[in-house]
MARMIKOL-780452 format. One record per residue (C-alpha): residue in one letter; x, y, z. Coordinates in steps of 0.02 Angstrom, whole numbers, plus 32768, in hexadecimal, padded with zeros to 4 digits. Layout:
[atom 'A' [X Y Z]]
...
END
This chain:
[atom 'M' [0ED4 E8BC 4378]]
[atom 'N' [0E5D E90E 43E8]]
[atom 'R' [0EC4 E904 4477]]
[atom 'L' [0F5D E934 442C]]
[atom 'L' [0EF8 E9C7 43F0]]
[atom 'L' [0ECC E9E4 44A5]]
[atom 'V' [0F70 E9BE 44E3]]
[atom 'T' [0FC8 EA3D 4474]]
[atom 'S' [0F3F EAC7 44A6]]
[atom 'V' [0F60 EAAC 4566]]
[atom 'I' [102B EACD 4533]]
[atom 'A' [0FFA EB65 44E3]]
[atom 'A' [0F8C EBB3 454C]]
[atom 'V' [1014 EB99 45D9]]
[atom 'A' [1096 EBDF 4586]]
[atom 'L' [1027 EC62 454D]]
[atom 'A' [1003 EC8B 4601]]
[atom 'A' [10B5 EC83 4630]]
[atom 'C' [10DD ECFC 45B6]]
[atom 'G' [105F ED76 4606]]
[atom 'K' [10AB ED78 469F]]
[atom 'K' [1132 EE0C 46BE]]
[atom 'E' [115C EE70 473E]]
[atom 'D' [1143 EF28 471C]]
[atom 'M' [11D2 EF83 4712]]
[atom 'P' [11D5 F057 476D]]
[atom 'T' [11DD F0BC 46D2]]
[atom 'P' [126B F148 46F2]]
[atom 'A' [1218 F1F5 4701]]
[atom 'P' [122B F25C 4668]]
[atom 'A' [12D5 F2D8 465A]]
[atom 'P' [128D F38A 4667]]
[atom 'M' [12B2 F400 45C7]]
[atom 'S' [134E F463 45EE]]
[atom 'T' [134A F4B3 453F]]
[atom 'P' [12C5 F52B 44F6]]
[atom 'A' [1282 F4FB 4462]]
[atom 'P' [12CD F538 43C0]]
[atom 'A' [12B0 F5FA 4367]]
[atom 'P' [1250 F5CF 42C2]]
[atom 'T' [12CD F5BD 422F]]
[atom 'P' [12A8 F61E 4183]]
[atom 'V' [1286 F57B 4133]]
[atom 'A' [11FE F555 41B5]]
[atom 'D' [11B4 F621 41A6]]
[atom 'A' [11BF F5E6 40D4]]
[atom 'A' [1159 F545 40F8]]
[atom 'S' [10E5 F5AA 4171]]
[atom 'A' [10C2 F631 40EB]]
[atom 'A' [10A6 F597 4061]]
[atom 'V' [1029 F545 40C9]]
[atom 'T' [0FD3 F5ED 40E2]]
[atom 'E' [0FD9 F612 401F]]
[atom 'S' [0F98 F566 3FF9]]
[atom 'V' [0F0D F568 4082]]
[atom 'E' [0ED8 F5FF 403A]]
[atom 'A' [0ED2 F5CE 3F7C]]
[atom 'A' [0E80 F530 3FA6]]
[atom 'K' [0DF3 F59E 4006]]
[atom 'A' [0DE1 F610 3F52]]
[atom 'V' [0DD0 F563 3EFE]]
[atom 'G' [0D44 F53B 3F5A]]
[atom 'A' [0CF8 F5DB 3F4D]]
[atom 'A' [0CFD F5DA 3E95]]
[atom 'A' [0CC0 F512 3E90]]
[atom 'S' [0C2D F54A 3F08]]
[atom 'V' [0BF7 F5DB 3E8B]]
[atom 'A' [0C1D F566 3DF7]]
[atom 'A' [0B9A F4E2 3E50]]
[atom 'T' [0B1E F560 3E81]]
[atom 'A' [0B17 F59F 3DB8]]
[atom 'A' [0B0D F4EA 3D8C]]
[atom 'V' [0A79 F4C7 3E02]]
[atom 'D' [0A2C F573 3DBB]]
[atom 'A' [0A3B F54A 3D03]]
[atom 'A' [0A02 F495 3D24]]
[atom 'S' [0963 F4D7 3D82]]
[atom 'A' [093E F562 3D08]]
[atom 'A' [0949 F4CC 3C72]]
[atom 'V' [08CD F463 3CF4]]
[atom 'G' [0850 F4E3 3CE7]]
[atom 'A' [0872 F4F8 3C33]]
[atom 'T' [0859 F43E 3C1C]]
[atom 'V' [07B0 F43C 3C9B]]
[atom 'D' [075F F4E1 3C34]]
[atom 'A' [0774 F495 3B88]]
[atom 'A' [072F F3DF 3BCD]]
[atom 'K' [069C F432 3C11]]
[atom 'E' [067D F49D 3B69]]
[atom 'A' [0696 F3F7 3AFC]]
[atom 'A' [0610 F3A3 3B82]]
[atom 'T' [059E F41E 3B6D]]
[atom 'P' [0510 F3EE 3AE8]]
[atom 'T' [04E3 F47D 3A5D]]
[atom 'K' [043E F4AF 3A3D]]
[atom 'K' [0405 F4B6 3984]]
[atom 'E' [03A1 F542 3958]]
[atom 'K' [0301 F522 38F2]]
[atom 'K' [02DA F578 385C]]
[atom 'G' [023D F5BE 383B]]
[atom 'G' [017E F566 385C]]
[atom 'C' [0149 F54B 3904]]
END
């Protein structure tokens, strides 16, 4: 079994090595551009305008999200502050006043 595996591996290695020996063929030079680029079409102009509008809308949404996030942080901060103050007041021991006497 080991000999069969060894022989098969050697044959596969020889076959792969033979496949890798290809001669480099010279590549032809690219043809020079003889025609200028086509002028933008109305469809391309409309698509460009749509992309620009989409970018502006995304910026507006981002700004609105930023404002909303800032408001949420401020509200959460105020709520935490109020909770801390209430906890401090609850933890402060109250002193009973003595009535009369010494």
